[in-house]
C-alpha positions in Angstrom: 0.0 0.0 0.0 1.2 3.5 -0.7 -0.2 6.7 0.9 0.4 9.9 -0.7 -0.8 13.3 0.7 -0.9 16.7 -1.0 -0.3 19.9 1.2 -0.9 23.3 0.1 2.1 25.1 1.9 0.7 28.6 1.0 -2.2 27.9 3.4 0.1 27.1 6.4 1.8 30.3 7.8 5.5 29.9 8.3 5.4 31.8 11.6 2.1 31.3 13.5 3.1 33.1 16.7 4.7 36.3 17.6 5.5 34.8 21.0 5.8 31.0 21.6 7.1 29.2 24.5 7.4 25.5 25.0 7.6 26.0 28.9 6.5 29.1 31.0 6.4 32.6 29.4 6.7 35.9 31.4 5.8 39.2 29.8 7.1 42.0 31.9 7.1 45.1 29.6 7.7 47.9 32.1 5.6 50.8 30.5 2.4 50.1 28.6 3.0 47.7 25.7 0.9 46.6 22.7 1.7 43.3 21.0 0.3 42.6 17.6 0.8 38.7 17.1 -0.4 35.4 18.5 0.9 34.4 21.9 1.0 30.8 23.2 2.8 29.2 26.1 2.8 25.4 26.7 3.3 26.2 30.4 2.0 29.2 32.4 1.6 32.7 31.1 2.8 35.3 33.5 1.7 38.9 32.6 2.9 41.9 34.6 2.2 45.4 33.6 -0.1 47.1 31.2 -0.5 44.9 28.4 -2.5 45.2 25.1 -2.8 42.0 22.8 -4.1 42.7 19.4 -4.3 39.0 18.5 -5.2 35.6 20.0 -3.7 34.7 23.4 -3.6 30.9 24.4 -2.0 28.9 27.3 -1.9 25.3 28.2 -2.0 26.0 31.9 -2.8 29.2 33.6 -2.8 33.0 32.9 -1.0 34.4 36.1 -1.2 38.0 37.0 -0.9 38.3 40.8 2.5 36.6 41.1 5.7 37.2 39.0 7.4 34.0 37.8 10.0 34.2 40.5 7.5 34.1 43.2 7.3 37.7 44.1 3.8 39.0 44.8 2.6 41.7 42.5 0.6 44.7 43.5 -1.5 47.1 41.8 -4.2 47.1 39.1 -3.9 44.9 36.0 -5.8 44.8 32.8 -5.4 42.9 29.7 -6.8 44.1 26.4 -7.3 41.6 23.6 -8.6 43.3 20.4 -11.3 45.6 21.4 -12.1 43.8 24.7 -10.6 45.2 28.0 -10.4 42.7 30.7 -9.8 44.0 34.1 -8.2 41.4 36.3 -8.0 41.0 40.0 -6.4 38.4 42.3 -8.5 35.2 42.1 -10.0 35.9 38.5 
């Protein structure tokens, strides 16, 4: 038996993600930061600071906003914007 498969390479984007991590991913921008590209982490996604995501954001585990990856507790307000939707986040959400 022989199996042959045709794939249209022009339909598969070469770079699907602007940020991709096979483990935990931490975004700590400092001043307000907007990112225009898909984001994915196969571990936890740690976000610290004012972030605007203009494209799809996914994670295999958790989105963490109250603790920095090194274990330091984060204080202050936090909001994540995905496209036109602004999501205010508080501890426990």
